[in-house]
N, C-alpha and C positions, 0 to 999 in steps of 0.2 A: 619489837620496835621497828626493826628494819622492814618487815613485811607491811606494817601499818603505813610507813612513810611511802613505800613503793605504791601501795594501793591508792594513797591520796594523790600521788603524782599522776597516775593514770586518770583519775577522776578530774584533776585539773586540766589535763590535756584534752579530754573529751569535752569538758565544758567550754574550753577555748575554741574548739572547732565548731561546736554548735553555735556559740556566740558569734563567730565570724560569719557563718552562713546566714544568721538572722540579720546581721548588719547589711550584708550584700542584698538580701531580699528587701529590706526596708528602704534601701537607697535605689531600688529598681535596677541594680546591676545584675548581669547574667550570672547564674549559678553554674556549678560544674555539671556537665552532661556526660553520663557514662553510657556508651553504646558499643555494641560489638559490630564489626563489619559484617555485612550480609550481601547476598546476591539479589539483584533485581530479578523479577520474574516476568513472564510473558513479554519478553523484549524482542521487538522487531523494528526494522527500518525498511519501509516500502518506497521504492523509486517510481517516479512517474515515467521514466524512460531508462531502460537498462542497457541501451546500446553503448558501445565504446565511444568515448570522447563526446557524448551527448550532454547537453544541458539538462539537468534533472532536478525536480523537487524531491524532498525527503519528508516522509511522515514517520516519525520515531515515536514508539509507544512502549511503555513498561510500567510495572507496578513496583513502587518503592516500599520495602518492608519497614524502614525506619522513618522516612519523611525528611522534611527540611525545616529548620528553624530560621527565624529572622536573622539576616546577616550572612546566611550560608548560600551556597551556589550549586548549580548543576553544570557539569562540563561534558560536552560531546567531543570526542577525539576521532578525527578522520585520518586514514593513511595518507602519506605524502603524495600518492598518485591522484588524489582528489584535489582539484584546484578551484580558485575563485572564492575561497572562503573569506579571505580578508576583505573582499568587496561587499560583504553582507552588512546590513545595518539592522536596527531593531524592527523596521517595517517589513523586513524579509523573514521575520521569525514570529511564530505564534506559539503561545504556551497555554495549555488547558489542563485543569486538574479535575478529574472525574467529570469531564465533558463541559466544564465551565471555563470560559476564556478569562485569562488574567490580563492585567494592563502592563504593557512593556514600554520602555523608553531607552534612550541611549545610555543612561546611567540609572542605577538603582535609586538615587535620590530624587529622580524625576517621576517615578512611578512605583508601583508595587515591586516591579522587577526591572533590572537593567540588562542590556544585551551587549556583549563584546565579542567580536570575531577577529581573531588574530592567528596567523600561521595556520595550523591545522585544527585549532580549537574554536568551538562556540561555547561561551560561558554565559550563563543566565544567573545573575546575582539577585538575591533577595534584599529588599530594603527592610520592610516590616512584615512582608507576607510570609506565611508558613504553609507547608504541605503536611497533612496528617499521615501517620503511619498506615500503610496498606492502600494508599491512594493510587489511582491510575493517572499517569502523566502522559500527555500527548504533546509533542513538539513538531510543528510544521515549519519547514525551511524552504523558501523559494516563492514562486508565484502562487502557491497554494496557501500562503499566509495572507489572510484577508481581514483579520481583526483590526479595526482602526483604519488601516490603509492596506492596499494590496501590494504585496512584494513585487519587485522588479528584477532582482538578482537571483541567479540560481548557481548551484555547484556543478562544475564540469566533471563528468565521469572519467576514470582512467582510460587510457588508450588501449590497454591490454585486456582481453576478455578472460577473466578468471574471477575468483571470489576474494573479497576483502573484509577485514574485521573492522567494525565500528564499535568503539568503546564508550561507556557512560560511567560517570562518577557523580554520585549524589551526596553532596556535603561531606565527602570523605568517608561516608559510612556504608553506602550501598554502591556496588559496582557491578558491571556486567559487560558482556561482549556478544554481539550478533554478527552475522555475515550478510553481505549483499553480493549477488552474482551479476557481474558485468558480462553480458552475452550478446551475440548477434541476433538479429531479428528472426522470428518464426521458429528456428530450431535452436533450442537452448540446452546446453549441457554444462553442468557445474559439478566438480568433484571437490569436496571440502572436508575438513576434519570431522565436522558433523555431516553425515551423509545427506546430500541433496542433489538429485539428478532429475532433470526435466527434459522430456523429448516430445517431439511432434512427429506423427507418422501419417501417411496417406490412407485413404479408405477406398476399396474397390467399388466399381459400379455394381448396381443391383443389390446393394446391402441395405437391409431394413434398419433404420435408425430412428430413435425417439418414438418407437412403437407405432409410427404412423407414416413415415416418409421412406421412400426407397431412392437411393442415390442414382443419379443418371449417368455418371461418368467417374473415371478414376481420378484421385488426387494424389499428391506426393507431400512430403514434409514441407516443401517450399512453394507449392503451386496448387491453385484451385482453378482449373480451366473449365468454365461452364460451356465453352464452345458457342455455337450458333444458337441463339435463343429463338424459340417458336412463340409467336404471339398467343396470348391467353393460355399458355401452358407453363405451369410452375416447374422449375428445375431445382433439384436438391443435390448438394455435395457435402462432404464431411471430412474432418480430420480427427485422429485419435490423439489424446493427450495422456501422457504417463508420467507419474511422479513417484520417486523412491526417496524417502527421507526418514531420519530418526528424530526429527524435531518433535518435542513433546506436545506442542499445540498444533501440529500439522502445517498446512499451507493454504495459500489462495492463489488462483490463476485468473488473470483478466486478459481481455483482448480489445484492441482498438484499431480503427482504420485511420490512415493518414488523410483520407478524403472519401467522398462518395464515389461510386463507380463513374469515372469521368473519361471522356474521349477528347482527342486533340481538336475536334471541331467545336468544343464547348458544350456538347450535350452531356447529360448525366442521367444515371439511374438512381433515384432518390431513396432515402431511408424509409423503411416500413412504418406506418402505412401512408401512401400517397404523399410522401415528403413530410409527414407529421413527426417522424423520428420518435416513435412510441418507446417509452422507457418502462411502461407497465405491460406485462405479458398479456397477449391476446391471441386468439386463434387466427390462423393465416387467412387473409382475405385477398382477393384479386384487386389490382389497381382499378380505380373508378373509370379512368380513360375518358375524361371530359375534354373535348376539343378546346384548345386555348389555355388549358391548365396543365403545363408541362410536367409539374410535379406529380400528376396523376397518371402519367403514361407508363410508369414502371417503378418497382421498388424491390428492395432486398432486406433480409432480416437474419437474426441469429437465434438458435435454440441450442439445447444441450441435453445429454442423457443423465446429468448429475441432478439428484433430487434434494440436495442439502444446501442450496445456496441461501444467502442471507435475505431477510425481509421478504418482500413480495416476489422476488425473483424466482423463488421455488415454484411459483405458479407457471413458469415456463413449461413445466412438464405435466401439468394436469391434463389428462387425456392425450398426452403425447403430441400435441399439435400447436402449442403456444409459442409465440416469437416476440422478440423486441427488435428495434432497429439496430442495424450496424451503426456504430457511433465513433466520432473522433475523440470521445472521452472513454475511459476504461469501462468495460462491461464484464462483470464477474461471470465466469463460465465453469469454474471448477473449484471446489474447496473440500478440505477434510480437517478434522479436529485432532488428529493424532498421527503417529508413525504409519508408514505404508511401504510395502515392497513393490508397488506398482502392479500387482497381480489381481487385485479385487476390484471389480467394476463399481464405480461410485465412490471408492475410497482411494484407489491407486491409479485408476484409469477411467476415462470417459470419452465420449464422442461429442464434438462440437459440430452443429449442423448449420449450414448456410443455405438459404433458399431465396430464389429470385424469380420474378415473374414480370413480363412486359406485355403491353397491349400492341395492337396494330399501329398505334400512334407514336410509339417509341422511336426517337430519331435514329436513323441508320448510321452505324459506325462499326468498325471492326476492331477498335482498340480501347474499349472500356476497361479501365484499370484502377485498382486501389491496392495499397500495401497494408497488410495486417501485422500487428506487433503483439506478441504474447509476453506478459510479465508474470513470472512465478515468484512468489514471496514465501519463504519458510517462516514459521513463527516458533521461536525457541522457548 
């Protein structure tokens, strides 16, 4: 009799729980969600400018194993050394899921997602939107946020050159940490818990690079002196990039110029070709040198010995003589998809080639100058 009563009580309790769940479902109320905490994967934060105290955009990307339900949120936490976060509003933030932009507003009730920036946190709250398990999430913060309106506010980098941890929390279920390196221009060295070291070195004169060009003079880690240019004669220089990292998904290195080669008298040497600023790789051509068209008097461009760049940029190395223009926006010059100790060409080190040619019409000046900035981003 006792065993029969006990069994009946268990059945009653089970029926009550099932009945309660059916009532919640019928009323449209949320049911219980059981999930184990997981780590986000392929997590990276790419800065538009890695210099100390610089204003910088952030491009944050990760894969969430669990996803996000309606009413949940994503939180990005920055170290206290990063400033200006409180000044951000929803127009300074973009959210994309699997490459598709989401609609953001100041509060979640005004759109699919609401954005709140306070202290060191950027919180993106869901109203009714969801993110599926295994989705790739991309968050852009700063002037690179262009969905709906273009962002105007950026985050200020720390004043001390070292590496910093950026944390993400997805709905309290998926978490992760990545690092960004705040570094001085051109020569970048970062030593972090996860190994990531990036260095720039000079290349001697008379070195064959890119299978087709020979350097005309020595360079250093911080200087590329072309010297006196001879009309109608191309001049080539190079630098060596080296990366050591144990990041599971490797790294990407970009370079950008602060301006075209400019002199104090206002003359400039334009971007390859003939001031057209080509972004599609093409074989080197001499400037057209049409009188009256100053952008055809001289130009300069970039190539590299790495053959694994994304999209059509890998065409830089077809035949060893293709170039794109030097640019004030980042140009990818080196990448690898796994760990490297810096010793293997094309995986841990490569050469970046700079080529310049002027005609007899190029304006005379002794102080043509531009500053290059390399940005190296590990992908954990």
